[in-house]
C-alpha positions as CSV (number, residue, x, y, z in Angstrom):
1,M,0.0,0.0,0.1
2,N,1.2,3.4,-1.0
3,K,2.7,5.7,1.8
4,C,0.0,8.2,1.2
5,I,-2.7,5.9,2.4
6,L,-0.8,4.4,5.2
7,M,0.5,7.7,6.7
8,M,-3.1,8.6,7.3
9,L,-2.9,7.1,10.7
10,V,0.7,8.1,11.7
11,F,0.6,11.7,13.0
12,L,-1.8,11.3,15.9
13,F,0.5,13.3,18.2
14,A,-2.0,14.5,20.7
15,G,-2.3,12.4,23.9
16,S,0.1,9.7,22.5
17,S,2.7,8.5,25.2
18,L,5.8,6.4,25.2
19,S,5.3,2.8,24.7
20,A,8.8,1.5,25.3
21,K,9.5,0.7,21.8
22,N,12.7,-1.0,20.6
23,Y,14.2,2.0,19.0
24,K,14.6,5.6,20.0
25,G,14.4,8.6,17.8
26,A,14.2,12.4,17.9
27,E,11.9,15.2,17.3
28,Y,12.5,18.9,17.6
29,R,9.6,21.3,17.4
30,T,8.8,25.1,17.9
31,N,6.7,26.3,21.0
32,E,5.1,28.7,18.6
33,A,2.7,27.9,15.8
34,F,2.6,29.8,12.5
35,V,0.2,30.7,9.7
36,Y,1.9,31.3,6.4
37,G,5.6,32.1,6.0
38,R,8.9,31.0,4.5
39,F,10.4,28.0,6.4
40,E,14.0,27.0,5.5
41,A,16.6,24.5,6.9
42,R,20.2,23.6,5.9
43,F,20.7,20.0,6.8
44,K,22.0,16.7,5.7
45,P,19.6,13.7,6.2
46,A,20.7,10.1,7.2
47,R,21.5,7.7,4.5
48,K,20.1,4.7,5.9
49,E,17.4,2.3,4.5
50,A,14.1,2.5,6.1
51,V,14.8,5.7,7.9
52,V,13.1,9.0,7.4
53,S,14.7,12.4,8.0
54,S,12.5,15.5,7.9
55,F,11.6,19.2,8.1
56,F,8.0,20.2,8.2
57,T,5.1,22.1,9.8
58,Y,2.1,20.4,11.4
59,H,-1.1,21.3,13.0
60,E,-1.9,19.6,16.2
61,F,-5.5,18.8,15.5
62,T,-8.3,17.1,17.6
63,S,-10.1,16.0,14.4
64,E,-9.2,14.5,11.0
65,T,-11.2,17.3,9.5
66,G,-8.6,19.7,10.6
67,W,-5.5,18.1,9.4
68,N,-2.8,20.6,8.1
69,E,0.8,19.5,7.3
70,I,3.6,20.5,5.0
71,D,6.3,18.1,4.6
72,I,10.0,17.8,3.3
73,E,11.0,14.1,3.8
74,F,14.1,12.3,2.7
75,I,13.8,8.4,2.6
76,G,17.2,6.9,3.1
77,R,17.2,4.3,0.4
78,N,16.4,6.8,-2.3
79,D,19.3,8.7,-3.9
80,N,18.6,11.9,-5.9
81,H,15.2,12.2,-4.5
82,V,13.2,14.2,-2.0
83,Q,9.5,13.7,-1.2
84,F,7.2,16.9,-0.7
85,N,3.7,16.0,1.0
86,I,1.0,18.2,1.7
87,I,-1.7,16.9,3.9
88,T,-5.1,18.6,4.1
89,P,-8.5,18.3,5.7
90,N,-10.0,14.8,5.9
91,Q,-6.4,13.3,5.7
92,K,-5.9,14.1,1.8
93,F,-2.4,13.7,0.6
94,H,-0.8,15.7,-2.2
95,I,2.7,14.2,-3.0
96,R,5.4,15.4,-5.1
97,N,8.3,13.0,-5.6
98,Q,11.1,15.6,-6.6
99,Y,14.1,14.5,-8.5
100,L,17.4,16.2,-7.4
101,D,20.5,16.4,-9.7
102,F,22.8,15.7,-6.7
103,D,23.0,13.3,-3.8
104,P,21.4,14.9,-1.0
105,Y,23.2,12.6,1.6
106,L,26.7,13.6,0.7
107,D,26.7,17.2,1.9
108,F,24.4,20.0,3.4
109,H,21.9,21.7,1.1
110,N,19.2,24.3,1.7
111,Y,15.6,23.2,1.6
112,A,12.5,25.5,1.9
113,F,9.0,26.1,1.4
114,E,6.7,29.1,1.2
115,W,3.3,28.9,2.4
116,T,0.8,31.6,1.5
117,P,-2.9,31.9,1.1
118,D,-2.7,31.4,-2.7
119,Y,0.3,29.1,-3.2
120,L,2.7,26.6,-1.8
121,A,6.2,26.4,-3.2
122,Y,9.2,24.3,-2.4
123,F,12.8,25.3,-3.0
124,V,16.3,23.7,-3.1
125,D,19.4,25.7,-2.6
126,G,17.4,28.8,-3.2
127,K,15.7,27.7,-6.5
128,E,12.0,27.0,-6.8
129,V,11.7,23.3,-8.0
130,W,7.8,22.9,-7.5
131,K,4.9,25.2,-7.0
132,T,1.2,24.5,-6.7
133,T,-1.8,26.8,-6.7
134,D,-4.5,24.1,-6.5
135,D,-7.6,24.5,-4.6
136,F,-6.4,22.5,-1.6
137,V,-3.8,25.3,-0.8
138,K,-6.9,27.3,0.4
139,T,-7.5,24.7,3.0
140,L,-4.1,25.1,4.8
141,I,-5.5,27.6,7.3
142,Y,-4.7,26.4,10.7
143,P,-1.7,27.3,12.9
144,Q,1.2,24.8,12.4
145,K,4.4,24.2,14.6
146,L,7.7,23.9,12.7
147,M,9.3,20.4,13.3
148,M,12.1,18.2,12.5
149,N,12.3,14.5,13.2
150,I,14.1,11.1,12.5
151,W,12.3,7.7,12.8
152,N,11.9,4.2,11.1
153,P,8.3,3.6,9.8
154,V,7.0,0.1,9.6
155,Y,5.8,0.7,6.0
156,T,8.4,-1.3,3.8
157,N,6.9,-0.3,0.5
158,W,7.5,3.3,1.4
159,V,10.8,3.3,3.0
160,G,12.2,-0.2,2.5
161,T,13.1,-3.1,4.9
162,W,14.7,-2.1,8.4
163,S,17.6,-3.8,9.9
164,D,19.2,-3.2,13.3
165,N,22.6,-3.1,11.5
166,L,21.6,0.2,10.3
167,L,22.0,1.9,13.8
168,P,22.7,4.5,14.6
169,A,21.1,6.7,12.0
170,I,21.9,10.6,12.2
171,A,20.7,13.5,10.5
172,E,22.6,16.7,11.0
173,Y,20.9,20.3,10.9
174,D,23.1,23.4,10.6
175,Y,20.5,26.3,10.9
176,I,16.8,27.0,10.6
177,T,15.1,30.2,9.7
178,Y,11.5,31.4,9.6
179,S,10.2,34.5,7.6
180,S,6.6,35.8,8.1
181,Y,4.3,36.4,4.9
182,T,4.4,40.2,4.5
183,Q,2.9,40.7,1.0
184,G,4.1,43.8,-0.6
185,S,6.3,45.0,2.3
186,G,8.9,42.3,2.9
187,N,12.5,42.1,1.8
188,Y,13.0,38.3,1.2
189,G,11.7,35.4,-0.7
190,T,9.5,35.4,-3.9
191,E,8.9,38.8,-5.0
192,N,10.2,40.1,-1.6
193,N,7.0,39.1,0.2
194,F,8.5,37.7,3.3
195,T,10.3,39.2,6.1
196,L,12.9,37.4,8.3
197,Q,11.8,36.9,11.9
198,W,14.6,34.7,13.1
199,K,17.4,32.5,12.4
200,D,18.7,29.7,14.7
201,D,22.2,28.4,14.2
202,L,21.3,25.5,16.4
203,D,24.5,26.0,18.5
204,N,22.5,25.1,21.7
205,F,19.0,24.3,22.9
206,D,16.8,27.4,23.1
207,E,14.0,26.5,25.4
208,T,12.2,29.6,24.7
209,R,11.8,28.6,21.1
210,W,12.0,24.9,20.8
211,R,10.8,21.7,22.5
212,K,12.3,18.2,22.4
213,A,9.4,15.8,21.9
214,T,8.6,12.8,24.0
215,H,6.0,10.7,22.2
216,T,5.4,8.3,19.5
217,F,2.7,7.4,17.2
218,G,1.2,4.6,15.1
219,G,3.4,3.2,12.3
220,N,6.6,4.5,14.1
221,Q,9.0,1.8,15.4
222,A,10.7,4.4,17.6
223,D,9.8,6.6,20.7
224,F,11.2,10.3,20.5
225,I,13.4,11.0,23.6
226,V,15.0,14.2,24.4
227,E,18.6,12.6,24.7
228,N,18.5,12.0,20.9
229,A,18.4,15.6,20.1
230,V,21.9,16.7,20.5
231,H,23.7,20.1,20.1
232,K,27.5,19.7,19.3
233,N,30.1,21.7,17.2
234,G,27.6,24.3,16.0
235,S,25.0,21.7,14.6
236,M,21.9,19.8,16.0
237,F,21.9,16.1,15.5
238,L,18.8,14.0,15.5
239,C,19.7,10.4,16.1
240,L,17.7,7.1,15.8
241,T,19.4,4.5,18.2
242,D,18.7,1.5,20.2
243,P,17.5,2.0,23.9
244,Y,21.0,1.6,25.2
245,N,23.5,3.6,23.3
246,L,21.6,7.1,23.1
247,G,22.6,10.3,21.6
248,L,25.6,11.0,19.4
249,Q,27.5,7.9,19.8
250,D,28.2,4.9,17.6
251,K,29.2,1.6,19.3
252,V,27.8,-0.5,16.4
253,K,30.3,-2.5,14.2
254,P,30.1,-1.8,10.4
255,E,28.8,-4.9,8.5
256,L,29.1,-5.9,4.9
257,L,25.5,-6.0,3.5
258,Y,26.2,-7.5,0.2
259,A,28.7,-7.8,-2.6
260,R,27.7,-7.8,-6.2
261,E,29.8,-8.1,-9.5
262,N,29.6,-5.5,-12.3
263,Y,29.7,-5.8,-16.2
264,D,33.3,-4.5,-16.0
265,S,34.4,-7.5,-14.0
266,S,34.5,-5.5,-10.8
267,V,32.8,-6.3,-7.5
268,T,31.0,-3.7,-5.5
269,C,30.9,-4.1,-1.7
270,M,28.1,-2.3,0.2
271,F,28.5,-1.6,4.0
272,S,25.9,-0.7,6.5
273,E,27.6,2.7,7.4
274,E,30.2,5.1,6.2
275,V,33.5,3.4,6.6
276,D,37.1,4.8,7.0
277,S,39.0,5.1,3.8
278,V,42.2,3.7,4.9
279,S,40.6,0.4,5.8
280,A,38.4,0.3,2.9
281,L,41.1,0.9,0.5
282,N,43.5,-1.8,2.0
283,K,43.8,-4.6,-0.5
284,S,44.6,-7.1,2.1
285,N,41.1,-6.6,3.7
286,F,39.4,-8.2,0.8
287,I,40.1,-11.9,-0.3
288,I,38.7,-14.0,-3.2
289,P,40.5,-17.2,-3.1
290,G,42.5,-17.6,-6.2
291,L,42.2,-13.8,-7.3
292,T,44.4,-10.9,-6.8
293,V,42.8,-7.5,-6.0
294,S,44.6,-5.1,-8.4
295,D,42.9,-1.9,-7.4
296,I,40.2,-0.4,-5.2
297,K,37.9,2.5,-5.8
298,F,36.3,4.2,-2.7
299,L,32.9,5.3,-4.0
300,E,31.2,8.6,-3.3
301,D,28.7,7.5,-0.9
302,R,31.5,6.5,1.5
303,R,29.6,3.3,2.3
304,S,30.9,1.2,-0.8
305,V,34.0,0.2,-2.6
306,K,34.7,-1.3,-5.9
307,L,37.2,-4.2,-6.3
308,F,39.1,-4.7,-9.5
309,F,40.8,-8.1,-10.1
310,S,43.3,-9.0,-12.7
311,N,41.7,-12.2,-13.4
312,Y,38.0,-12.1,-12.5
313,D,35.7,-14.3,-14.6
314,L,32.0,-13.4,-14.9
315,G,31.2,-17.1,-15.6
316,V,32.4,-18.1,-12.1
317,T,30.6,-17.8,-8.8
318,Y,32.9,-16.4,-6.1
319,N,32.9,-16.1,-2.3
320,L,34.3,-12.8,-0.9
321,I,36.0,-12.7,2.7
322,V,36.2,-9.2,4.1
323,N,37.8,-8.2,7.4
324,N,39.3,-5.3,9.4
325,I,37.0,-2.6,8.0
326,T,36.4,0.2,10.5
327,D,33.8,2.9,10.6
328,I,34.4,6.7,11.1
329,A,33.1,6.7,14.8
330,S,35.6,8.0,17.5
331,P,36.8,5.4,18.7
332,A,36.4,3.5,15.6
333,N,34.4,0.2,15.6
334,K,35.9,-2.7,13.5
335,M,33.9,-5.2,11.7
336,N,33.8,-8.8,12.3
337,L,35.2,-11.1,9.6
338,K,32.5,-12.0,7.1
339,A,32.3,-14.1,4.0
340,V,29.6,-13.7,1.4
341,T,28.8,-15.1,-2.0
342,V,29.2,-12.5,-4.7
343,N,25.8,-11.7,-6.3
344,K,26.0,-12.7,-10.0
345,I,24.8,-10.6,-13.0
346,N,21.7,-12.2,-14.5
347,S,22.3,-10.4,-17.9
348,L,19.0,-9.1,-19.5
349,S,18.2,-9.9,-23.3
350,F,17.7,-6.7,-25.4
351,P,15.4,-5.2,-26.1
352,V,14.3,-5.4,-22.4
353,K,10.6,-5.2,-22.2
354,I,8.7,-5.0,-18.9
355,N,5.1,-5.3,-18.1
356,I,4.6,-2.7,-15.3
357,G,2.2,-3.7,-12.5
358,G,1.7,-7.0,-14.2
359,N,3.0,-10.4,-14.6
360,A,5.1,-11.9,-17.5
361,F,3.3,-11.6,-20.9
362,E,4.6,-12.9,-24.2
363,D,8.3,-11.5,-24.3
364,Y,7.6,-8.9,-21.5
365,L,9.2,-9.5,-18.1
366,P,7.1,-9.3,-14.9
367,D,7.1,-6.2,-12.7
368,Q,9.3,-6.6,-9.6
369,E,10.6,-4.7,-6.6
370,W,14.2,-3.4,-6.8
371,S,17.0,-5.0,-4.6
372,N,20.7,-5.8,-4.9
373,K,19.7,-9.3,-6.0
374,V,17.6,-8.3,-9.2
375,E,18.4,-6.7,-12.5
376,Y,15.5,-4.2,-12.7
377,G,12.7,-3.1,-10.6
378,Y,10.6,-0.3,-8.8
379,Q,11.0,1.7,-5.7
380,M,7.7,2.6,-4.1
381,G,4.4,2.8,-5.7
382,D,1.3,0.6,-6.0
383,S,0.2,-1.9,-8.6
384,K,-3.1,-1.2,-10.3
385,K,-5.2,-3.6,-12.5
386,W,-8.0,-2.3,-14.7
387,N,-11.0,-4.2,-16.2
388,P,-9.7,-6.4,-18.9
389,A,-12.8,-5.6,-20.9
390,I,-11.4,-2.0,-21.4
391,N,-10.6,-1.4,-25.0
392,V,-7.3,0.6,-25.3
393,T,-6.6,2.0,-28.6
394,G,-3.2,2.4,-30.3
395,T,-1.9,-1.1,-29.2
396,D,-2.3,-4.7,-30.3
397,K,-1.3,-5.8,-26.9
398,Q,-4.3,-4.8,-24.7
399,E,-3.1,-6.8,-21.6
400,L,-0.1,-4.5,-21.2
401,F,-2.2,-1.5,-20.6
402,H,-4.6,-3.2,-18.3
403,T,-2.1,-2.9,-15.7
404,E,0.1,-0.1,-14.3
405,R,2.1,1.1,-11.2
406,K,1.5,4.5,-9.8
407,G,3.3,6.6,-7.2
408,M,6.7,5.3,-8.0
409,V,9.9,7.3,-7.1
410,D,12.0,5.6,-9.8
411,Y,12.6,2.5,-11.9
412,K,16.1,1.0,-12.2
413,I,17.3,-1.4,-14.9
414,R,21.0,-2.8,-14.8
415,V,22.7,-2.6,-18.2
416,P,26.3,-2.4,-19.5
417,N,27.6,1.1,-19.9
418,G,26.4,2.5,-23.4
419,T,23.8,4.4,-25.1
420,Y,20.2,3.2,-24.9
421,K,16.7,4.0,-26.5
422,I,14.0,4.3,-23.9
423,K,10.4,3.7,-24.8
424,L,7.8,4.4,-22.1
425,G,4.1,3.5,-22.5
426,F,1.0,5.1,-21.0
427,A,-2.8,4.6,-21.1
428,D,-4.9,6.8,-18.8
429,N,-7.8,4.5,-18.0
430,G,-9.2,6.2,-15.0
431,N,-9.4,10.0,-15.4
432,T,-12.3,11.8,-17.3
433,A,-10.8,15.2,-18.0
434,A,-7.5,16.9,-18.9
435,G,-5.8,18.4,-15.8
436,Q,-6.6,15.5,-13.5
437,R,-3.1,14.1,-13.6
438,A,0.2,15.4,-14.8
439,F,3.9,14.6,-14.1
440,D,7.6,15.0,-15.1
441,I,9.9,12.2,-16.1
442,Y,13.7,12.1,-15.8
443,A,16.0,9.3,-17.2
444,E,19.7,9.4,-16.3
445,G,19.3,12.9,-15.1
446,K,17.7,14.0,-18.3
447,L,14.3,15.6,-18.4
448,I,12.3,13.6,-21.0
449,A,8.7,14.6,-20.3
450,E,7.5,17.7,-18.5
451,N,4.0,18.3,-16.9
452,M,2.9,15.4,-19.1
453,D,-1.0,14.9,-19.1
454,V,-1.8,11.7,-21.0
455,F,-5.5,12.4,-21.0
456,A,-4.9,16.0,-22.6
457,L,-2.4,14.5,-25.2
458,V,-4.6,11.5,-26.4
459,G,-7.7,11.1,-24.4
460,K,-8.8,8.1,-22.1
461,N,-8.0,4.6,-23.0
462,S,-5.4,5.5,-25.5
463,V,-1.7,4.8,-25.7
464,Y,0.8,7.6,-25.5
465,E,4.5,6.9,-25.9
466,V,7.7,8.8,-24.7
467,N,10.8,8.0,-26.6
468,D,14.4,9.2,-26.0
469,E,17.9,8.2,-25.7
470,V,20.2,8.2,-22.7
471,S,23.9,7.6,-21.9
472,V,24.7,5.2,-19.2
473,H,28.0,5.3,-17.2
474,D,27.3,3.5,-14.0
475,E,25.8,0.3,-15.3
476,K,22.2,1.3,-14.3
477,I,19.4,3.3,-16.0
478,D,17.5,5.3,-13.5
479,I,14.0,6.7,-14.5
480,Y,12.4,9.0,-12.1
481,F,8.7,9.8,-12.0
482,C,7.8,13.1,-10.3
483,D,4.1,13.8,-9.5
484,D,2.7,17.2,-10.3
485,V,-1.0,16.6,-10.3
486,D,-2.1,13.3,-8.7
487,S,0.4,10.3,-9.0
488,A,2.7,9.6,-11.8
489,F,2.2,6.2,-13.6
490,V,3.6,4.0,-16.3
491,N,2.1,0.8,-18.1
492,V,5.2,-0.3,-20.1
493,I,8.9,0.1,-20.2
494,E,11.2,-1.0,-23.0
495,I,14.9,-0.5,-23.2
496,E,17.0,-1.0,-26.6
497,K,20.7,-0.9,-26.8
498,M,21.8,1.5,-29.6
499,P,24.2,0.3,-32.3
500,N,27.9,1.4,-31.8
501,S,27.2,2.1,-28.1
502,V,29.7,3.6,-25.8
503,G,32.2,0.9,-24.5
504,Q,32.4,0.1,-20.7
505,L,34.2,2.2,-18.1
506,G,35.6,1.3,-14.8
507,N,38.6,-0.6,-15.7
508,A,41.4,0.2,-13.2
509,E,43.7,1.1,-16.1
510,N,41.2,3.8,-17.0
511,L,42.2,5.7,-13.7
512,L,45.5,6.8,-14.8
513,D,44.8,10.2,-16.4
514,F,42.5,13.0,-15.9
515,S,39.8,13.3,-18.6
516,L,36.9,15.6,-19.3
517,E,34.2,13.9,-21.6
518,Q,32.1,15.6,-24.2
519,N,28.7,16.2,-22.7
520,Y,25.9,14.0,-23.8
521,P,23.4,14.7,-25.6
522,N,24.9,17.7,-27.4
523,P,23.2,19.9,-28.6
524,F,20.8,19.5,-25.6
525,N,17.5,20.8,-24.1
526,P,16.9,21.2,-21.2
527,S,19.3,18.8,-19.7
528,T,22.7,17.2,-20.5
529,T,25.3,14.9,-18.7
530,I,28.9,16.0,-18.2
531,S,31.4,13.2,-17.1
532,F,35.0,13.3,-16.0
533,K,37.5,11.1,-14.2
534,I,39.8,11.7,-11.5
535,P,43.1,9.5,-11.4
536,N,44.4,7.6,-8.5
537,S,47.1,9.8,-6.7
538,T,48.6,7.0,-4.4
539,E,48.3,3.3,-4.1
540,Y,45.3,3.7,-1.8
541,Y,43.8,6.8,-3.3
542,S,44.4,8.6,0.1
543,V,44.9,12.1,-1.4
544,L,41.8,14.1,-2.4
545,Q,41.7,16.4,-5.6
546,N,40.1,19.8,-5.2
547,V,37.8,19.8,-8.2
548,T,35.5,22.4,-9.8
549,L,33.2,21.8,-12.8
550,K,31.7,25.2,-13.9
551,V,29.7,26.3,-16.9
552,Y,30.3,29.6,-18.6
553,D,28.7,31.7,-21.3
554,T,30.4,33.1,-24.4
555,L,31.3,36.3,-22.5
556,G,33.1,34.3,-19.8
557,R,30.4,34.8,-17.2
558,E,29.8,31.9,-14.8
559,V,26.5,30.4,-15.3
560,A,26.5,27.4,-12.8
561,T,28.9,25.6,-10.5
562,L,28.3,21.9,-10.8
563,V,31.2,20.6,-8.5
564,N,33.3,22.5,-5.9
565,E,34.7,20.0,-3.4
566,N,37.3,17.3,-2.7
567,K,37.0,14.2,-4.9
568,Q,38.3,10.6,-4.5
569,P,39.7,9.1,-7.7
570,G,37.0,7.6,-9.8
571,F,34.5,8.4,-12.7
572,Y,31.9,11.0,-12.0
573,H,28.7,12.1,-14.0
574,Y,27.0,15.3,-13.4
575,T,23.7,16.7,-14.9
576,F,23.4,20.3,-16.0
577,S,19.7,21.2,-16.3
578,T,18.5,24.5,-17.8
579,I,15.2,24.4,-15.8
580,H,17.0,26.0,-13.0
581,Y,18.2,28.9,-15.0
582,T,17.1,31.5,-17.6
583,L,19.3,30.8,-20.5
584,S,18.9,31.5,-24.4
585,S,19.8,29.1,-27.1
586,G,23.4,29.3,-27.8
587,V,27.1,28.1,-27.1
588,Y,28.1,27.6,-23.7
589,F,31.5,26.3,-22.1
590,Y,32.2,23.8,-19.1
591,T,35.5,23.7,-17.5
592,L,37.1,21.1,-15.1
593,H,39.8,22.3,-12.6
594,A,41.5,19.6,-10.6
595,G,44.8,20.4,-9.1
596,D,47.0,21.5,-12.0
597,F,44.6,20.0,-14.7
598,I,42.4,22.4,-16.6
599,E,40.3,21.7,-19.5
600,T,37.3,23.2,-21.2
601,K,34.8,21.9,-23.7
602,K,32.0,23.4,-25.7
603,M,28.3,22.6,-25.7
604,V,25.2,23.9,-27.3
605,L,21.8,24.7,-25.9
606,M,19.1,24.4,-28.5
607,K,15.5,25.4,-27.5
C-alpha cells in the first residue's frame, strides 16, 4: 500500500505516550505555531534504508477534518530524491516526488517552502523546484508548528526493509530560519513578500523557541526522546538509536551488507554505514580465493567500494571474505570477519521489455521490486489492475495497458555502460478530463517529459509513448517519476541498446589520467550529462583532489557551479539542467579544474 494511504494513521500526536519501543528517535519542534511564511533548513539527512529524516510544519488537531501539514521528507534508500507531501483536511495527501540532480546525503543543502494563502512552493538551494496553486492550498489555514524528526516507519513499501545493523542513523541540521508572510512589504523570498523573523544556528538548545518531543505514534517503530536531540560543534543532530546507546555515539560495528559483480568484471561491496577510507582501500582486507585485488575505488557514498581483479571471470561464482574494515566513529568500530557469496549478474536480453504492474506476458518481463539481487525493479508505488474488458486504442497488446504502477519514485534497470533508447508506454484508464493527472519524467538525469498529461494528449483509454536516448556510465538506468497533479504512472518500459554504443568504463587502467568527456546529448535541451575522471594519486587513493566543474557563457560569465569539493579518484557524472536557469539558445562552455589539470569543452543549448 502506498505511503500516502498508510500515513493517514501516523501523526496522531495529541495524547500519545511512550510505549517502550525497541528504537529511540528524536523530534525537535517550535513552541510557537505559525500561519503562512517561508520556512528554511540547511541540513544533511541520514543515508540509511528504512529511515526518514524530515523538515515540516504540522497542525496539532483534535479531528481529522482539521489536518494541516507541509512536509519535506528524505527516505534513506532513495538517492537523488526528496518527497514533498501536503496533508489537508480529511487526511488528503498531495505528494510530489522531486528529482534532485545531486546526492542529498553527501553534503548539506538548503531546503525551504513558502506557504501563502494562494500557493505553496518548494525550494532547493534557493531555486524553486515545485509550486502548486491548486484549490487544496486554500484549506491550509490552521496554525502549524515547525518540526524536524528522524524515525523508522513500519511501511516497507515506502521506506524499504529495516535492519538493526543500520543503527545509529543521524541527521545533521546546520540552521533554521522563519520568515513571516508580508505581501508587498517584505525583503526576502519570492517577490520580496516575506520578512525574516529569526534564524537559529542551532548552537545550543533554546527552550524559549523549541521543545524536544517525548511521544510516539502509530506506524513509528521508535519513541522520541530528549537524549537523541543533540547540540554539538555548531550543529543539531537528530539520532535514531537502540535503547542503550543514546545520543551522538556509535558503538555498532560496520557490517558488509552484500557484494555484487559488475559488467566491467569488478565487485561492489556495500557496508551498513560510512567506513574509514584507509581500511576500505587496503587490498589485504578483501580476499577472493584464487584472485588478486589489483585496485580499489572508494565510492562517493563512502559506504561502498569497488574491487578490481586482474583475473576475474564473470562465468564463475565467487566467495568474498572481508575483514578489518572500520567505521568513522571515534573511537572506531571494527567489523567482524564476514564471508559472502558475490551476487551474480543475470544479464538481461535486449530489447528489455517490462509489463509494469503486471505478470510476465509474451516477451515482457514481470514487474518486481528493486533490490541488490535483481536486474530491474521499482522503488515505491502501487500496482493497479484495470478491467480487462477495457478497449485501449493504439496497441495490439491490450493486456499490457490493463496494468500499471503509480506513485513510484523511480525504476532501475541494470545494463552495461553505453547508449540506450528508452520507450515508455502510458494509457490513462481512470481520469475523465484533462488536468486531473500530470507529471515529469527524468531518465539518467535528463528531463524527457515535463508536466505530461496523458489524457490531454490522447484522451482516455489511448496509448501515448515517450521515446528518448540516454547515455549510461554507472551500469544502471534510473527513470524518475515526479508527480505534479495526482500520482505519476507507467504501463510499459522498453529498453533497446543502440548500435555502436559507448564501451564500458571502470577498468582500473582507465584511472591513470584526468579526462573531461564531451557532454551528452549535445546539442541538448533542457538537460545534459557531463562526465569526468580523477586518476589515483597514491596506491590507496588517500589524497583527495580539489575539483571544480563550472559552466560559462560566451562572455566568460559563470552560469553554474556543478562541482566545488574534494573528490576521490574515480568516474563522475553530473547533470546540467537549464530548468533552474534562464538561458537562451547558444554556445556554452564547461571547465574542469582539478589540481594542475584544466580543460574546457563546448556545448550547445538548442531550445
